Each structure stands twice: as structure tokens, then as C-alpha cells.
C-alpha positions in Angstrom: 0.7 -83.3 -28.4 1.9 -84.5 -25.0 5.0 -83.0 -23.5 7.0 -83.3 -20.3 7.9 -79.9 -18.8 11.6 -79.4 -18.1 10.9 -76.1 -16.2 8.0 -74.2 -14.8 5.8 -72.6 -17.5 3.4 -69.9 -16.5 -0.3 -71.0 -16.8 0.7 -74.5 -18.0 2.4 -76.4 -15.2 5.4 -77.1 -13.1 8.7 -78.9 -13.9 8.0 -82.7 -14.4 4.3 -82.3 -15.3 3.0 -84.2 -18.3 0.7 -81.8 -20.2 -1.3 -81.8 -23.4 -0.5 -78.8 -25.6 -1.4 -77.8 -29.2 1.0 -78.9 -31.9 2.1 -75.3 -32.8 2.8 -74.3 -29.2 4.8 -77.4 -28.6 6.9 -77.3 -31.8 7.3 -73.6 -32.1 7.7 -72.5 -28.4 8.3 -75.2 -25.8 10.6 -77.6 -27.7 13.0 -74.9 -29.2 13.3 -73.2 -25.8 14.0 -76.5 -24.2 11.1 -75.9 -21.8 9.7 -79.3 -22.6 10.5 -82.6 -24.3 8.2 -85.0 -26.2 6.3 -87.5 -24.0 7.8 -90.6 -25.6 7.7 -93.9 -23.6 11.3 -93.5 -22.6 10.9 -89.9 -21.5 7.7 -90.9 -19.6 9.7 -93.6 -17.6 12.4 -91.1 -16.8 9.8 -88.5 -15.6 8.1 -91.1 -13.4 11.4 -92.1 -11.8 12.3 -88.5 -11.2 8.8 -87.9 -9.6 9.3 -90.9 -7.3 12.7 -89.7 -6.3 11.4 -86.2 -5.6 8.6 -87.6 -3.5 11.1 -89.6 -1.4 13.3 -86.5 -0.9 10.3 -84.5 0.2 9.3 -87.2 2.7 12.8 -87.3 4.1 12.9 -83.5 4.4 9.5 -83.6 6.2 10.7 -86.2 8.7 13.9 -84.3 9.4 11.9 -81.1 10.0 9.6 -83.0 12.4 12.7 -84.1 14.4 14.2 -80.6 14.4 10.8 -79.1 15.5 10.6 -81.6 18.4 14.2 -80.6 19.5 13.5 -76.9 19.2 10.4 -77.2 21.5 12.9 -77.9 24.4 15.0 -74.8 23.6 14.8 -71.5 25.5 16.7 -68.4 24.7 17.8 -65.5 27.0 18.1 -62.1 25.3 19.6 -59.2 27.3 18.2 -55.7 26.3 18.6 -52.1 27.5 15.7 -51.0 29.6 15.0 -47.4 30.6 12.9 -45.8 33.2 9.5 -47.4 33.9 10.6 -50.7 32.4 10.4 -49.5 28.8 12.7 -51.1 26.1 15.2 -49.2 24.1 14.6 -50.5 20.6 12.9 -53.8 20.0 13.5 -57.6 20.1 13.3 -59.1 16.6 13.8 -62.3 14.8 17.4 -61.2 14.2 18.1 -61.0 17.9 16.6 -64.5 18.5 18.6 -65.9 15.6 21.8 -64.5 17.0 21.0 -66.0 20.5 20.3 -69.4 18.9 23.5 -69.2 16.9 25.4 -68.9 20.3 23.8 -72.3 21.2 25.0 -73.8 17.9 21.5 -73.7 16.4 21.6 -72.1 12.9 18.1 -70.7 11.9 17.4 -68.0 9.4 16.0 -64.8 11.0 13.2 -64.6 8.4 11.8 -67.9 9.7 11.4 -66.6 13.2 8.2 -64.7 14.2 7.8 -63.4 17.8 4.2 -63.7 19.0 2.8 -60.5 20.4 4.8 -57.4 21.1 7.9 -57.4 23.3 7.2 -54.5 25.7 9.6 -55.2 28.6 11.2 -57.9 30.7 9.5 -61.3 30.7 9.0 -64.6 28.9 7.7 -64.5 25.3 7.0 -67.1 22.6 8.5 -67.2 19.1 7.3 -69.4 16.3 10.0 -70.9 14.0 9.0 -72.1 10.6 11.2 -75.2 10.2 9.5 -76.5 7.0 6.7 -75.0 4.9 4.1 -77.1 6.8 5.9 -77.6 10.2 6.4 -75.0 12.9 7.9 -75.0 16.3 7.6 -72.7 19.4 10.5 -71.6 21.6 10.5 -69.6 24.8 12.3 -66.2 24.8 13.4 -64.8 28.1 14.0 -61.0 27.8 16.1 -59.7 30.7 17.7 -56.3 31.5 21.3 -56.2 30.5 
């Protein structure tokens, strides 16, 4: 029995996949739970149209992410920190600090998508990697100053 999945099913496939399942599994589990619909000609056409639409949306999102990554390459952020004797930092500089500094520049990026390369040990210029899209990253300069 061929069915079109309406939601992700563990060990079977993702939403929109057309899969072959046994008659009993399809009739007794997938169809009653509305996890799948029969793969009729009409439903197949709808599924193909949705797949095409999803592909176009993914391509647009990738293009937008590339543009944003190119713009972020030009950005540099200054973060003031407390520094004690011998040039040692009080606390640390994290993705949250970088996100807050970017927010002041009207750039809204989630702190979980920011990773600072290396360890921030004192004043200086550091690099942070921002994950703009699952496959696209961008690097920005972080200037840590005493403040």
C-alpha cells in the first residue's frame, strides 16, 4: 500500500514522503491517526506541488541567508568589559554579550547561533562565527576593550 506521510513518522520517513507500507500498518495505524493519506493520483499531485513549493521556499531562504552573511562580514562589534590587575577579565565574553552588542546596531541574532572562536582572555580583537542558516556561516570581528 502506498501512502503519503502527513507528519514525520519514526523509522519510516518525513512529512511529504511517499512510502510503501504493509496493508495492516497503513489501515490500522497510519490512516486512523491521520499520519498518512492514501497515495491516489489526486493526492500525489498535491504532494508534488507541495514539494515544489517547499523547494522554492528553501532556495529563497538560502539566498536570503547568503545576503545576510555577506552583510555581517562587514560588521564589527565593540564590547566593554571589566579588567582587573594584570589584564585579566572579570567574568567572560559570551554569545549573549555579542548578541546584545549587535542588537544595539539594529541587528537581531539569536545568542545560540553565535560562537566565539578561541578563548577571550583579555583586551583585543577576536572572531565570532554566526550560523545564519544551517549550511551558511559568517564571521564578525569582536573588539574587547576595558570599560
